[in-house]
C-alpha angles and dihedrals in degrees: 000000000000129000091241090060085078099050128119137167117258125178112226092234091067093062104101111235098180135032118251118258090255125035094223095048091090125117121244124213112199121209122191104208092199096059105013090237117152132197134188113235141144127257089242086067092063094102088062090058093053131069127226107273096027112137122230114198119201134190108239096196118133123220114235122208090261103166117092134172125215139164134227124234086262091057094252113148121240127191116206126194117191113233101172139349113236131191120311114339097343132103142168114244141176109235130200120189138151090243128030121273122236134207113268091024114141121221125195122221134168087256094054139272122336118200122208109225110175146326115262108188107292091347138073126227110222138181116229133199090248140004110312101243094047092045096051093042089057102039109017132088132226108282102230113189118268093250091062098086101202139072117269116260136196092277092060091062089073105021095053087060129071119237086247096054109131112129111076117222114085125110093193130039124251086240101194088069093055089083094065120096136157092277095053093041091052090053091050090049090052088052087052092240110162127221138205136172140230130176128234115163101217112224130208087255087081087078095045112112122233100255099181117086091218108066093213092061094062116108117213123219111243118245131193114257133185122183106173132202091260092059091047090051091050090053091048091050091050090051091049093055093045094250130140131251109228117192116212099214139353090271090064090048091053093045095051096042090047089054089051093050091112091060100270133049113268135159111286133189121175144054126325129196093172110160111199115200134158109300093042114128115222118219103181115021120082098175137357142210113211143155123242115279137216120271114268092009128142089240093057088050090053092052089047090053089056103044104016128272097251093047092049095048090047089052090050090052088052090050092051091049090047093051096241116174113250139218131358101351092029137098129292143240131217109209133188121195133267113249093257098044098099134071113250091243122039 
């Protein structure tokens, strides 16, 4: 497979720059992976697509204000984006500056001095004036994705979080869950749809393009995952009653399938660099809700692995023609799997 196999044309005006007034006002494009059939619906119709007893699984990660600006002694501006807190006062960050950074360099921020320690692959290890989460919570700003071409405002502090956000650590939102509000959740409860939670702290790598022409040569950034015993028990109970497991977002898909990497779902705590591409056999997820993803991205490859590349790209062409809103603050899809998406034994 080649990166360009996952390309599509997207007019800039379809990239959502602002959230809708109401979370559950989004449109919902359904894709039947078995037939390729698509239908135009609204997210408030989701309960009609689910059966009593189906299990929705959400990512409960919370986005931290992970973007911070600093200056060098020379006055040069540096933009830092937290990737991961480390022990003590250290962290891994993405750094963007007009001239390269160097180990031992001192940066100045409104929260105090930041010392550059060493290069770690594409990232820099830095030492901060206080523990990373506390420092960025106090002095950082909400890290809106690069395709949102405006500065974050007060509204983003709440709208770039899901209503379930509770475990600090993400630098990007699990955007499929942004559509859920009290009104939609009440309708799902009335339908007797169950819910459970996993954690995947989304890293800035989610926005990194696939730079290798051969898909298999791409290296994923690792992200922290926790699938606890309670979530595993909820999946087992859903299986026992003949219900489906519906992942709310690609982050949930990656968390669950990482936890099932040994063949069956089991509690998992640690990093995952799972790269899901066509040919992958899913062991846990029966359907997914997801936003639209960037051309040639790892997330579009994951969705294509689930429902079939040609069916997904045809659905995206339908969405473009239908003027759907794309990416983080955009509309959603409800996707069921292609016939060959699952492992023979689950």
